[in-house]
Every structure is written in C-alpha cells, then in structure tokens.
MARRO-646290 format. One record per atom (N, C-alpha, C): residue in three letters; x, y, z. Coordinates in steps of 0.2 Angstrom, whole numbers, plus 5000, padded with zeros to 4 digits. Layout:
N
AlaXYZ
...
# end
This chain:
334
Unk500449955000
Unk500050015001
Unk500450075000
Unk500250124996
Unk500650184997
Unk500450225001
Unk500950245005
Unk500850285009
Unk501050355009
Unk500950405013
Unk500750475010
Unk501350515009
Unk502050505011
Unk502650515009
Unk502650495002
Unk502550434999
Unk502550414993
Unk502050444988
Unk501650454990
Unk500850494987
Unk501250574986
Unk501450594990
Unk501550654990
Unk502250674984
Unk502750614985
Unk503450644980
Unk503150604974
Unk502750564971
Unk502450534964
Unk501950624961
Unk501550654966
Unk501250684964
Unk501650754962
Unk502250764966
Unk502650824965
Unk503050794960
Unk503250734958
Unk503450724949
Unk503050734945
Unk502450714947
Unk501850724943
Unk501850804939
Unk501850854945
Unk501850924943
Unk502250944937
Unk502850914940
Unk503550934935
Unk503650904930
Unk503350844929
Unk503450824924
Unk502750844918
Unk502350864922
Unk501850914915
Unk501850964913
Unk501850974907
Unk501951034903
Unk501551084902
Unk501551154901
Unk501151184899
Unk501051184891
Unk500251214892
Unk499951214885
Unk500151254879
Unk500551234873
Unk500051204870
Unk500151104870
Unk500951104874
Unk501051034876
Unk500651004881
Unk500850924878
Unk500450884883
Unk500650814886
Unk500350794889
Unk500750724891
Unk500150664894
Unk500050614889
Unk499750574891
Unk499950524897
Unk499250524900
Unk499350454910
Unk499750404906
Unk499850374900
Unk500350314899
Unk501050344898
Unk501050404895
Unk501750434896
Unk502050424902
Unk501550464907
Unk501650474914
Unk501850424917
Unk501550384916
Unk501650304920
Unk502250284918
Unk502450264911
Unk503150254907
Unk503850304911
Unk503550374911
Unk504050414916
Unk504150384923
Unk503650384926
Unk503650374934
Unk504150304935
Unk503850234930
Unk504050184931
Unk504750184932
Unk504950214925
Unk505750224925
Unk506350234931
Unk505950294933
Unk506250324939
Unk506050274947
Unk505750214945
Unk505650164951
Unk505050154953
Unk504450214952
Unk503950214955
Unk503550174953
Unk503350124956
Unk502850074954
Unk501950074954
Unk501750114949
Unk501250134949
Unk500650114943
Unk500150114943
Unk499650114936
Unk499350154937
Unk498850134928
Unk498550194928
Unk498050234930
Unk497550174932
Unk497150224938
Unk497250264945
Unk497950234947
Unk498250284952
Unk498450364949
Unk498850344944
Unk498850404939
Unk498250454939
Unk497850424937
Unk497250454934
Unk496850504942
Unk496850444948
Unk496550464954
Unk497150534955
Unk497650524956
Unk498150574958
Unk498050654954
Unk498050654947
Unk497850694944
Unk497250734945
Unk496750694945
Unk496050714947
Unk496050774952
Unk496450734959
Unk496450764965
Unk497150834964
Unk497450824960
Unk497850874958
Unk497650954955
Unk496950924951
Unk496850974947
Unk496251004950
Unk496251004956
Unk495751024961
Unk495951084964
Unk496751054965
Unk497151124968
Unk497651184962
Unk497851134958
Unk498351174955
Unk497851194947
Unk497951224943
Unk497851254936
Unk497851214930
Unk497551134932
Unk497851084927
Unk497351074926
Unk497351064917
Unk496551034913
Unk497050964908
Unk496550944905
Unk496550874901
Unk496150874894
Unk496250834889
Unk495950834884
Unk496050764880
Unk495450724878
Unk495550674875
Unk495850694868
Unk496450644867
Unk496550634859
Unk496750554857
Unk496550544853
Unk496350464850
Unk496250434855
Unk495750434860
Unk495550394863
Unk495850384871
Unk496550444871
Unk496950454877
Unk496850514881
Unk496950494886
Unk496750574890
Unk497350604890
Unk497550664889
Unk498350704890
Unk498250764895
Unk498750794898
Unk498550834903
Unk499150894903
Unk498950954905
Unk499350994903
Unk499251044909
Unk499751104910
Unk499551164914
Unk499151204908
Unk498651254913
Unk498151284908
Unk498651324903
Unk498451364900
Unk498751434895
Unk498851474898
Unk498451504904
Unk498551544908
Unk498751554915
Unk498951484915
Unk499151464922
Unk499951514924
Unk499851534929
Unk500451574931
Unk500751544936
Unk500851474939
Unk501051444944
Unk501451394941
Unk502151404944
Unk502751354943
Unk503051324947
Unk503451264945
Unk503551244951
Unk504451224948
Unk505051234954
Unk504651254960
Unk504651324960
Unk504351384969
Unk504351444969
Unk504951474965
Unk504851554962
Unk505351574959
Unk505551624964
Unk506351614965
Unk506751664970
Unk506751704965
Unk506751794969
Unk506851844967
Unk507451854960
Unk508151814961
Unk508751804958
Unk508451784953
Unk508251724951
Unk507851684946
Unk507451714943
Unk507051754946
Unk506551804941
Unk506951854939
Unk507451894942
Unk507751944939
Unk508251904932
Unk508451854931
Unk508651814927
Unk508251804921
Unk507751794921
Unk507251774916
Unk507051844914
Unk506851894918
Unk506551954916
Unk507251984910
Unk507951994913
Unk508452014907
Unk508551964902
Unk508451914903
Unk508251834896
Unk507851844892
Unk507351884893
Unk506851884890
Unk507151934883
Unk507251994885
Unk507452034882
Unk507952014876
Unk508451964878
Unk508851954872
Unk508651884868
Unk508151854870
Unk508051784869
Unk507451794861
Unk507051844863
Unk506451864858
Unk506651834851
Unk507451854850
Unk507551864843
Unk508151784843
Unk508251744848
Unk508651704847
Unk508451634846
Unk507651644848
Unk507351564850
Unk506751554845
Unk506851494843
Unk505951484839
Unk505251514843
Unk504851534837
Unk504151574842
Unk503951504847
Unk503751454845
Unk503651374850
Unk503851394857
Unk504851394855
Unk505051354861
Unk505051454866
Unk505151494862
Unk504851554867
Unk504251564869
Unk503651524867
Unk503051524870
Unk502951484876
Unk503251454876
Unk503451374883
Unk503751414887
Unk504251484886
Unk504551504893
Unk504051574894
Unk503351594892
Unk503151654894
Unk502651614901
Unk502551574903
Unk502451584911
Unk502951584915
Unk503551584913
Unk504151594917
Unk504151664918
Unk504251694912
Unk504251764913
Unk503651794914
Unk503151774914
Unk502551794919
Unk502851804927
Unk502851734927
Unk502851734933
Unk503651774938
Unk504151794933
Unk504551814935
Unk504351894936
Unk503851914933
Unk503451984932
Unk503151994939
Unk502851924942
Unk502451934949
Unk503051924953
Unk503451884953
Unk503851864960
Unk504251944959
Unk504551984956
Unk504552054955
Unk504352094958
Unk503752104956
Unk503252164959
Unk503252134967
Unk503352104968
Unk503152084977
Unk503752074980
Unk504652094978
Unk505052094979
Unk505352164982
Unk505952174984
Unk506252244985
Unk506052274980
Unk506252344980
Unk506152414975
Unk506752404973
Unk507352394975
Unk508052384971
Unk508052314966
Unk507952254967
Unk507852214962
Unk507352234959
Unk506552264958
Unk506152274955
Unk506452324949
Unk506852364951
Unk506952414945
Unk507652404942
Unk508052344944
Unk508552314942
Unk508752324935
Unk508152304930
Unk508152294924
Unk508252384920
Unk507752414924
Unk507952484922
Unk508652514922
Unk508952494926
Unk509652524928
Unk510252494924
Unk510252434920
Unk510652404918
Unk510452394910
Unk510952404904
Unk510952404897
Unk511352374894
Unk511552324886
Unk512052334886
Unk511852374878
Unk512452404877
Unk512652444870
Unk513152414865
Unk512752404859
Unk513252374854
Unk513652444851
Unk514252414848
Unk514652454844
Unk514352484839
Unk514552564838
Unk514352594834
Unk513652624834
Unk513452644827
Unk512652674828
Unk512352634826
Unk511652614830
Unk511152584830
Unk510952584823
Unk510752554819
Unk510552564814
Unk509852524812
Unk509152564810
Unk508452534810
Unk508652484807
Unk508252414811
Unk508252344809
Unk507752334804
Unk508052304798
Unk507552284793
Unk507152224794
Unk506452234791
Unk505852214795
Unk505952134790
Unk505652084794
Unk505752004794
Unk505151994794
Unk505051954787
Unk504051924789
Unk504251864795
Unk503751854798
Unk503751824804
Unk503651754802
Unk503151744797
Unk503151664794
Unk503751644792
Unk504251684786
Unk504751654785
Unk505351654790
Unk505251684797
Unk505851684801
Unk505651634805
Unk504751614807
Unk504851554810
Unk504951474807
Unk504851484799
Unk504951424796
Unk505751404796
Unk506051444796
Unk506751454795
Unk507051414801
Unk506851454806
Unk506851424813
Unk506751344815
Unk506151344812
Unk506051254812
Unk506451224809
Unk506551234802
Unk506951204799
Unk507751184803
Unk508051244805
Unk508651234806
Unk508451184815
Unk507951204816
Unk507851154825
Unk507651074823
Unk507451064818
Unk507250994816
Unk507850964811
Unk508250994809
Unk508750994804
Unk508450964798
Unk508051014794
Unk507750994787
Unk507851034783
Unk507851044778
Unk507951064771
Unk507351124769
Unk507651174766
Unk507151224763
Unk507051234758
Unk506651244753
Unk506551284746
Unk506651354748
Unk506851404744
Unk506751464747
Unk507051504740
Unk506551574740
Unk506751624736
Unk507051664737
Unk507851714736
Unk508151744740
Unk508351794733
Unk508351864735
Unk508651904732
Unk509351924735
Unk509851914732
Unk510451964734
Unk510452024734
Unk510952064737
Unk511052124739
Unk511052144733
Unk511252114726
Unk511852154723
Unk511152154716
Unk510652104717
Unk510252094710
Unk509552114712
Unk509052114707
Unk508452154707
Unk507752104706
Unk508252034706
Unk507651984704
Unk508151934709
Unk507351894713
Unk507451824717
Unk507651754711
Unk508051724715
Unk508151674712
Unk507951624719
Unk507751544715
Unk507751484721
Unk508351444721
Unk508351424727
Unk508851374730
Unk508651334735
Unk509051284735
Unk508951224741
Unk509451214745
Unk509151224750
Unk509551264756
Unk509551214763
Unk510151184764
Unk510251174771
Unk510551194777
Unk510151214780
Unk510151264787
Unk510751224791
Unk511451284793
Unk511851244799
Unk511851274804
Unk511751364804
Unk511751394811
Unk511351464808
Unk511151504814
Unk510951584814
Unk511551614818
Unk511551704814
Unk512051724817
Unk511551784818
Unk511551854823
Unk511151894825
Unk511751954824
Unk511951994820
Unk512452034821
Unk512452124820
Unk512352154824
Unk512152224822
Unk511252224821
Unk510852194821
Unk510252194821
Unk509952174815
Unk510252134811
Unk510152094804
Unk510352004808
Unk509951974806
Unk509951884807
Unk510251864798
Unk510751824800
Unk510851784795
Unk510851704796
Unk510551674790
Unk510751614790
Unk511151584788
Unk511751534791
Unk512351504787
Unk512051454785
Unk512451424779
Unk512051364776
Unk512451354770
Unk512251304767
Unk512451274759
Unk511951254755
Unk512051274748
Unk511651254742
Unk511651204741
Unk511151144737
Unk510951094735
Unk511651064739
Unk512051014732
Unk512650964735
Unk513351014736
Unk513351074738
Unk513951114737
Unk514051114745
Unk514551134747
Unk514851104751
Unk515251184755
Unk515251214751
Unk515351274755
Unk514751324759
Unk514951354766
Unk514551384768
Unk514451454765
Unk513651464766
Unk513451544764
Unk513151574771
Unk513051634768
Unk512551684773
Unk512051724768
Unk511551704773
Unk511151734768
Unk510351774774
Unk510651844774
Unk510151884777
Unk509351864777
Unk509151874783
Unk508451864783
Unk507851894779
Unk508051964779
Unk507552014776
Unk507652014769
Unk507951964766
Unk508051964758
Unk507751904757
Unk507351844760
Unk506951804758
Unk506351834755
Unk506051804750
Unk505551814748
Unk505051774751
Unk505151694749
Unk504951644751
Unk505051584753
Unk505051534760
Unk505251494762
Unk504751434762
Unk505051384760
Unk504651304762
Unk505051254764
Unk504751224770
Unk505151184773
Unk504851124769
Unk505651084768
Unk505351014765
Unk505850944769
Unk505250904770
Unk505350844775
Unk505950794771
Unk506750844771
Unk507150784770
Unk507650794774
Unk508150774778
Unk508550794782
Unk509050844779
Unk509350874782
Unk509850944779
Unk510650894781
Unk510950914774
Unk511650894777
Unk512050954778
Unk512750924782
Unk513150974784
Unk513850954782
Unk514150994778
Unk514950974776
Unk515350954779
Unk515750894781
Unk516150864782
Unk516550894786
Unk516650884793
Unk517150924797
Unk516851004798
Unk516351004798
Unk515951084798
Unk515951104806
Unk516051154809
Unk515851154814
Unk515651244813
Unk515351234818
Unk514751314819
Unk515251354821
Unk515551344829
Unk515751384831
Unk516451404829
Unk516851364826
Unk517551364824
Unk517551414818
Unk516751404813
Unk516751454807
Unk516551514810
Unk516351534817
Unk516151604818
Unk517051624824
Unk517251594827
Unk517751614831
Unk518351594829
Unk518551544827
Unk519351514822
Unk519451564815
Unk518951544812
Unk518851574804
Unk518651624804
Unk518451664806
Unk518151724809
Unk517751744801
Unk517351704800
Unk516951704794
Unk516551774792
Unk516251794799
Unk515851864799
Unk516051914802
Unk517051914801
Unk517351974801
Unk517751984793
Unk517451944789
Unk517551944781
Unk518351944782
Unk518751894783
Unk519551884782
Unk519751884775
Unk520351924774
Unk520651924767
Unk521051864765
Unk521051834769
Unk521651774770
Unk521451724777
Unk521651654777
Unk521651614785
Unk522451624788
Unk522851684785
Unk523551664787
Unk523551744792
Unk523851754799
Unk523851804802
Unk524451854799
Unk524351914801
Unk524851974796
Unk525151994804
Unk525852014804
Unk526152034808
Unk525952134808
Unk525552154812
Unk525152224810
Unk525652264816
Unk526052314812
Unk526152374815
Unk525752434814
Unk525552474819
Unk525452514819
Unk525452604824
Unk525552654822
Unk525752714827
Unk525252744829
Unk525252754835
Unk524552814836
Unk524452874840
Unk524052914838
Unk524152954843
Unk524152944850
Unk524452974854
Unk524552944862
Unk523652954865
Unk523252984863
Unk522652964866
Unk522052924863
Unk522252914858
Unk522052874854
Unk522052784856
Unk522752774859
Unk522952714860
Unk522752724866
Unk522552754872
Unk522452744878
Unk521852684880
Unk521452674876
Unk520952604878
Unk521252544877
Unk521852554874
Unk522052484872
Unk522552464876
Unk522752474882
Unk522852474888
Unk522352424890
Unk521852434891
Unk521452414896
Unk520952354890
Unk520652354884
Unk520352334879
Unk520752324875
Unk521152254875
Unk521752224871
Unk521452224861
Unk521752244858
Unk521652214851
Unk521652154848
Unk522252114852
Unk522452034852
Unk522652024860
Unk522651974860
Unk523051944868
Unk523851954867
Unk524051944862
Unk524851964860
Unk525152024858
Unk524652084858
Unk524752134856
Unk525452154862
Unk525852204858
Unk526452244862
Unk526152324861
Unk526252354866
Unk526352444866
Unk526852474867
Unk527252514864
Unk527652544865
Unk527952614863
Unk527852654870
Unk527952734868
Unk528452764863
Unk528552794861
Unk528952824856
Unk529352884860
Unk529752894857
Unk530152964859
Unk529653034859
Unk529353024852
Unk529053074851
Unk527953074856
Unk528053034860
Unk527552994863
Unk527152954859
Unk527152944854
Unk526652914850
Unk526652824852
Unk526252794851
Unk526152714855
Unk526052674847
Unk526552644848
Unk526852594842
Unk526452524846
Unk525952494841
Unk525552434843
Unk525752384839
Unk526052324840
Unk526252254836
Unk525952204840
Unk525652184835
Unk524952124836
Unk525152074828
Unk524952004832
Unk524851944826
Unk524051954825
Unk523751964817
Unk523151974819
Unk522851934812
Unk522151904808
Unk521951914804
Unk521751974801
Unk521951974793
Unk521652024792
Unk521052014787
Unk520752074791
Unk519952064790
Unk519552134787
Unk518952124784
Unk518552184783
Unk518452214789
Unk518152184795
Unk518052194802
Unk518752244805
Unk519352234803
Unk519952264806
Unk519952324803
Unk519952324795
Unk520052404791
Unk519452434793
Unk519052394795
Unk518252464797
Unk518452484803
Unk519052464808
Unk519052484815
Unk519652534814
Unk520052514809
Unk520752564807
Unk520252644804
Unk520052614801
Unk519752664798
Unk519352724802
Unk519052694808
Unk518752754812
Unk519252794816
Unk519852784815
Unk520352804818
Unk520452904814
Unk520352884808
Unk520652944803
Unk521552944805
Unk521653004806
Unk522253004805
Unk522653004812
Unk522352984817
Unk522452974823
Unk522852894822
Unk522852864818
Unk523252814818
Unk523752794809
Unk524252764810
Unk524652764803
Unk524752704803
Unk524752674797
Unk524952594797
Unk525652604796
Unk526052534799
Unk526752534796
Unk526852464792
Unk526652414796
Unk526652364790
Unk525952324792
Unk525852264787
Unk526152264783
Unk526052324777
Unk526452324773
Unk526652374766
Unk525952374762
Unk525652304761
Unk524952294757
Unk524352324760
Unk524452324766
Unk523852364770
Unk523752434770
Unk524552434771
Unk524852524770
Unk524652564764
Unk524852514757
Unk524752554751
Unk523852534750
Unk523452494754
Unk522852504751
Unk522452564756
Unk522852594760
Unk522552634764
Unk522652704762
Unk523152704758
Unk523852764754
Unk523152774751
Unk522952704744
Unk522452744741
Unk521752784742
Unk521452734749
Unk520852764751
Unk520952854751
Unk521552854756
Unk521552914756
Unk521652984749
Unk522152934746
Unk522052994739
Unk521352994737
Unk520952954736
Unk520352954733
Unk519952994739
Unk519952994746
Unk519453014750
Unk519853104748
Unk520553114747
Unk520453194748
Unk520353224740
Unk520353174734
Unk520053184729
Unk519453204729
Unk518853164733
Unk518153184733
Unk518253264737
Unk518253264743
Unk518253324745
Unk518753384745
Unk519053394737
Unk519453424735
Unk518953454727
Unk518553414726
Unk518353434718
Unk517953494720
# end
C-alpha cells in the first residue's frame, strides 16, 4: 500500500512532468516515466492523483485518440518550484535577449516563466524590481534601424534549423533585382547588428553561405534531412575562421600601427589581441604590434581612427589605405 510520503513524492513528480499548454502528456506517458524512475504505479492510480491535483492546481486535460492527455492550463501562472527573486530577475533580463534567438514555439513555452518572473519581482524589494531599468547592453557603433522580417518566414527557418530539415527558398541577393530559388541546408543562425543571417549550404555544395533573413521572399520546409559539410563546426566557423569578420586570408598578418597617444589609451584596458605589445615612442606616440587575421572588420576599425593612426606594416595594407586616403582627398577637393 502506498503511504502518504510516497503519494506526495509521486504527485510532486507529476507536477514537474506535466508541460504547459499547448504541449501535453498522456497518462500512459506519465506512467512510463514514473515507472522508469522506480515508482510502481498503475494507470488508475495516476488518474486518481491527477484528478485530485486538478482541484488544487490549474491542470487541464483533453481526449486525443482515445487517450487522456494533461497539461498546465494556458493561463496558469504557477510554476514548480516557486521562483526566487534572483531567478525572476534572470528570466526578466533573458526575455529581452531571447526574443530573436529562439523559435516562436520554444519562446511560447517560456511565457509562463516570464509571467511568473514579473509577479515575483512585483512583490520583491524596490531595488530588485527596478534592476532591469538600471542595466543595459550597448552594441558598438550606430544602432541602425532593423530591417523588417516576415514572421512566417522567420518561424519556418527556425523550424528547419531545429528539426535539421531542408528548405526551398526564394532569395534576392543584395546586388540583384530579382529573386532566385535555392535548395538550402540550414547550419546555424547569427544575429549581427540587428540583422539575422542563416548560415547554410546550397544543393550538394559544401561551401557555407550567409543569407540575410530580410532578403527571403518565401521559404518552404522540405521533409528531407539537411546535410552538413564534412568536418564543419559552427563555433569554429565563427570564432576561429572569423567568417563574419570577412577575412582576406586564413593566415595572420604581423600588424604594426602608430597611434596618437590619446587614441591608444583604451588599448591598455581592452586589447586588440592577447599577443599585442604597446611601446611608447620618443615623440609620445604608441606603437602597437600584434599578430592578427586581416579582415574587413579590422579595416573598418582602423578607418574609424582616421588620421589618429598610421599603418606601418604590412605594406599591402598600408598601400591599400594610401589609395583610400587619396580617393578621399580627391572627393573633398572637387
């Protein structure tokens, strides 16, 4: 005979295993899950416990193909276990960053937690309640207006990536006036300065491509498994190969820069690379030396200093900036 302690443990586990709407779990699935954890309980006992629990907690059920499936009601605000103020604060801050990172269905699953976080913080101390209004993350550079993205297209791409399925897409490249159709194998997503990019391959090719979400005209999920290039690693693609920094080559250059004293001050606290060295010159200027990949991002960074930095080496990069300086001079001297 099951004692009250066992009953309490079983009911507690049931509450943890029951998902929020629209996800459901059948009594058979609950029985299998509890049995797997060592609890010897039959279907009728589970049904009895669920009926008892539904009198106290916002649990609902519906019949699907002759089976009873249970779920936390859509409007349920109760979460197990109760949320601490620190956890609530974490959920509140996470909400602002997860909105564009998760598929809509997955984000909907978190809504009860976001709602519970609001309730918990409302009853907390004033300092925690206002914390999210006192902290922020600022991206470097100007905050450009984000391009509009069709929500249906976005959700379909997220679904394809999540399920590792192929996509048939109509896509218009930046320098083209008409769209073309491609068979796409999703590999990953990147959010960069307000723009979302899909990293993918086309047809049977193995070279990863980058497609901006706002340039898709249409997408269709294909019920075929997506292929991934041999030895492809998404983290290496971003971190080691620096593909979103747009490298000129995969070999590092030996960079030497001569900075105006004030312009170089921040480099003592926020380094360009871990291997950089800074040497004060006789005239007070700062010589920076570092081994780094030559990328478009590096060029954009150098261009931002204008006349406050002089490229010493490599000569190819120095000559490139000389040409740009002459072109800029000609532009303003017209």
